[in-house]
C-alpha positions as CSV (number, residue, x, y, z in Angstrom):
1,M,124.7,128.0,133.7
2,I,128.0,127.4,135.5
3,R,126.5,128.3,138.9
4,L,123.7,125.8,138.2
5,A,126.2,123.0,137.4
6,V,128.2,123.8,140.6
7,A,125.1,123.9,142.7
8,A,124.0,120.5,141.3
9,A,127.5,119.0,142.0
10,L,127.4,120.3,145.6
11,L,123.9,119.0,146.1
12,G,125.0,115.6,144.9
13,L,127.9,115.6,147.3
14,S,125.6,116.7,150.2
15,S,123.2,113.9,149.3
16,C,126.0,111.4,149.4
17,S,127.0,112.7,152.8
18,M,123.5,112.5,154.1
19,L,123.2,108.9,152.9
20,G,126.3,108.0,154.9
21,L,128.5,107.5,151.8
22,S,132.1,108.1,152.6
23,R,133.7,108.5,149.2
24,T,134.6,111.9,148.0
25,V,134.0,112.4,144.3
26,V,136.5,114.6,142.5
27,V,134.9,117.1,140.1
28,D,138.1,118.2,138.5
29,H,140.6,115.5,137.5
30,P,144.0,117.0,137.6
31,R,146.5,114.7,135.9
32,I,150.0,114.4,137.5
33,T,153.0,113.3,135.5
34,T,156.1,112.0,137.4
35,S,159.7,112.5,136.2
36,S,159.7,109.0,134.7
37,G,156.5,109.6,132.6
38,V,154.0,107.8,134.9
39,T,150.7,109.7,134.9
40,Y,147.9,109.5,137.4
41,E,144.6,111.2,138.2
42,D,142.2,110.6,141.1
43,L,138.7,109.6,139.9
44,I,137.5,109.2,143.5
45,V,139.5,110.3,146.6
46,G,139.3,107.8,149.4
47,Q,139.4,108.4,153.1
48,G,142.1,108.0,155.9
49,R,145.8,108.1,155.6
50,A,147.7,108.1,152.3
51,V,149.5,105.0,151.3
52,E,153.3,105.1,151.7
53,T,156.2,102.9,150.4
54,G,156.4,99.8,152.5
55,D,152.6,99.6,153.2
56,E,150.8,96.4,152.2
57,I,147.9,97.3,150.0
58,V,145.0,95.4,148.4
59,I,143.7,96.6,145.0
60,D,141.3,95.8,142.3
61,Y,142.4,96.8,138.8
62,V,141.5,96.8,135.1
63,G,144.4,97.1,132.7
64,T,144.0,98.3,129.1
65,L,146.3,98.9,126.1
66,A,146.6,102.3,124.6
67,E,143.8,101.7,122.1
68,G,141.5,100.6,124.9
69,T,141.6,96.8,124.7
70,Q,141.4,95.2,128.1
71,F,144.3,92.7,128.8
72,D,143.9,92.0,132.5
73,S,141.4,92.5,135.4
74,S,141.5,91.4,139.0
75,I,137.8,92.2,139.1
76,D,137.0,89.7,136.3
77,R,138.9,87.1,138.2
78,G,137.1,88.0,141.4
79,Q,140.5,88.1,143.2
80,P,141.9,91.4,144.5
81,Y,145.6,91.8,144.3
82,A,147.8,92.3,147.4
83,F,151.4,93.5,147.4
84,V,153.8,95.8,149.3
85,L,154.1,99.3,147.7
86,G,157.7,99.6,146.6
87,E,157.7,96.0,145.5
88,A,154.9,96.2,142.9
89,P,155.1,93.8,139.9
90,L,155.1,96.9,137.6
91,A,157.5,99.7,138.6
92,G,155.0,102.4,137.5
93,W,152.5,101.2,140.2
94,N,155.0,102.2,142.9
95,E,154.8,105.8,141.7
96,G,151.2,105.9,140.5
97,L,149.7,104.6,143.7
98,L,151.8,106.5,146.2
99,G,149.6,108.9,148.2
100,M,146.3,107.2,147.4
101,R,143.7,106.6,150.2
102,A,141.6,103.6,150.9
103,G,138.3,103.7,149.0
104,G,139.9,105.8,146.3
105,K,139.9,105.1,142.5
106,R,142.8,106.3,140.3
107,R,143.7,106.1,136.6
108,V,147.4,105.4,136.2
109,G,149.2,105.5,132.9
110,L,152.5,103.7,132.4
111,P,155.0,104.2,129.7
112,P,156.6,101.0,128.4
113,E,159.7,101.3,130.6
114,R,157.6,101.4,133.8
115,A,155.4,98.5,132.6
116,Y,156.4,95.4,130.6
117,G,159.1,97.2,128.6
118,A,160.4,96.1,125.2
119,A,159.5,92.4,125.8
120,G,155.8,92.9,126.6
121,I,153.9,89.7,127.4
122,P,153.7,87.4,124.4
123,G,150.0,87.1,123.2
124,L,148.8,89.6,125.8
125,V,150.8,92.9,125.9
126,P,152.7,93.9,122.7
127,P,156.3,94.9,123.0
128,G,156.9,98.5,124.0
129,A,153.2,99.0,125.0
130,S,152.0,101.9,127.1
131,L,149.3,100.8,129.5
132,T,146.4,102.3,131.5
133,F,145.1,101.0,134.7
134,E,142.0,101.9,136.7
135,I,142.8,101.0,140.2
136,D,140.6,100.8,143.3
137,L,142.5,100.9,146.6
138,L,140.6,98.5,148.8
139,S,142.8,98.6,151.9
140,I,146.1,99.7,153.4
141,G,148.0,97.8,156.1
142,T,151.5,97.1,157.2
143,P,153.4,94.0,156.0
144,G,152.7,91.0,158.1
145,H,149.6,92.4,159.7
């Protein structure tokens, strides 16, 4: 049974390759936890070099509260978000996106102190809320280019 599942997964990856699709699908989703409590797991591994602090990146994201309620989405706005890694609006993004590759998709979990903290965002994010983001890394560049 396991061999059949592995064979099917490999066949699926081979089919993607033959169709010219360049995304690598991750079968096992190891979850990494940083020393500050940020968690991340690759859902899709992109291609090319890994993003580093100081790189300008463009992302699409969907943010949800712990119980699953969506509170923000660049996709719903139709407006990807660009910033320099290391200067993210949420401190946890600087940790959770490091090492990602363009075309990748990652689930990032932020404890309150790496998100909006004790204040939250009135009417949107409760005080002390842990958040989850699904983030697509659309491109990596260097600031000013």
